[in-house]
C-alpha positions in Angstrom: 25.8 32.9 11.9 26.0 29.7 9.6 27.9 26.4 10.0 30.2 27.3 7.8 31.6 29.9 10.3 30.8 28.2 13.7 31.1 24.7 14.3 28.3 24.8 16.2 26.9 25.5 19.5 25.5 23.0 22.0 24.0 23.1 25.4 24.7 19.7 27.1 23.8 19.5 30.8 24.1 22.9 31.3 27.3 24.0 29.6 27.8 25.8 26.2 30.5 24.8 24.0 31.5 27.2 20.9 34.1 26.0 18.2 35.3 28.5 15.8 38.2 28.0 13.1 39.3 30.5 10.1 39.2 27.8 7.8 35.5 27.4 8.0 35.1 31.2 7.3 33.7 31.3 3.7 34.6 35.0 3.3 38.1 34.0 2.6 38.8 31.8 -0.3 41.1 28.7 0.8 44.6 29.4 -0.6 46.2 25.7 -1.4 44.8 21.9 -1.4 46.2 21.5 2.2 43.6 24.2 3.5 41.0 22.6 1.4 41.7 19.3 2.5 41.5 20.6 6.3 38.2 22.1 5.4 36.6 19.3 4.4 38.1 17.1 7.0 36.5 19.7 9.6 33.2 20.0 7.7 32.9 16.3 8.5 33.8 16.3 11.6 31.0 18.9 12.3 28.7 16.5 10.8 29.7 13.7 13.6 29.5 16.1 16.0 26.0 17.3 15.2 24.8 14.1 14.8 26.2 12.8 17.6 24.8 15.9 19.5 21.1 14.7 18.1 21.3 11.0 19.2 22.7 11.8 22.9 20.1 14.4 23.2 17.4 12.0 22.0 16.7 10.2 25.4 17.3 6.8 26.5 15.2 3.6 24.8 14.1 0.7 26.9 17.1 -1.7 28.1 15.4 -4.6 26.5 15.4 -2.7 22.9 18.8 -1.7 24.0 20.0 -5.4 24.5 18.4 -6.6 21.3 19.8 -3.9 19.2 23.3 -4.8 20.6 22.6 -8.5 19.8 22.6 -7.5 16.1 25.9 -5.3 16.3 27.9 -8.5 18.1 26.9 -10.8 14.9 27.8 -7.9 12.5 31.1 -7.9 10.0 31.7 -4.6 11.1 31.9 -4.9 14.7 35.1 -4.0 16.1 37.2 -1.5 14.7 40.5 -3.4 13.9 43.9 -1.4 14.5 41.9 1.4 16.2 44.0 3.1 18.9 41.5 3.2 21.1 40.4 -0.5 23.0 36.8 0.2 23.2 36.3 0.7 19.8 38.6 -1.7 18.8 36.6 -4.2 20.6 33.2 -2.7 20.1 33.1 -0.1 17.6 31.4 0.0 14.7 33.5 0.2 11.2 31.0 2.2 9.5 29.9 5.1 11.7 32.9 4.7 14.1 30.5 5.0 17.4 30.7 2.9 20.8 28.1 0.7 20.1 27.1 -0.3 23.7 26.5 3.7 24.0 24.7 4.3 20.5 22.0 1.2 21.0 20.8 3.2 24.3 19.5 6.1 22.7 16.0 6.9 21.1 17.7 8.3 18.1 20.5 5.9 17.1 20.5 3.8 14.3 22.6 1.1 12.3 24.3 2.9 9.7 23.9 0.0 7.2 19.9 -0.5 8.5 20.4 -4.0 10.3 18.4 -3.3 13.3 14.8 -4.5 12.4 12.1 -1.6 12.1 10.6 -3.0 15.6 13.6 -2.1 17.8 13.8 1.9 16.3 11.9 4.4 17.9 9.0 5.3 16.5 8.8 9.0 17.8 9.6 11.9 15.9 11.2 14.9 17.6 9.3 18.2 17.5 11.6 20.8 18.7 14.5 21.3 21.4 14.6 21.4 25.1 16.4 23.8 27.2 19.1 21.6 27.4 18.8 20.2 24.3 16.7 17.1 24.7 14.0 16.4 22.3 10.5 16.6 22.7 8.5 14.1 21.4 
């Protein structure tokens, strides 16, 4: 089954999560604009879940690099999602990607959506496969 039928299956910390929804079934046509809008929203969320899964399973970067990354975030105009219902995101979230930046800066595959982190703060390692519980091999 492709991602249009199943949001995705993730293995993380020994748990498998499988999410299925009929609006993602390509064998049925969407009947109205509300369903088309819902389908688009769900596909967008699927992509965010996939990106999040790839990032958090990439492994941790050094504390020194994480601190330098975060200092760029704190100086950015997009830091802090104004009027967000979640206090953590309101104070330390990114308006562009919607991530909680104190966590995002910790991972090898983490990156600034605007490209503000200098090249030396990005991991040079390339993932070549997936491990048993989803962690990447480098």
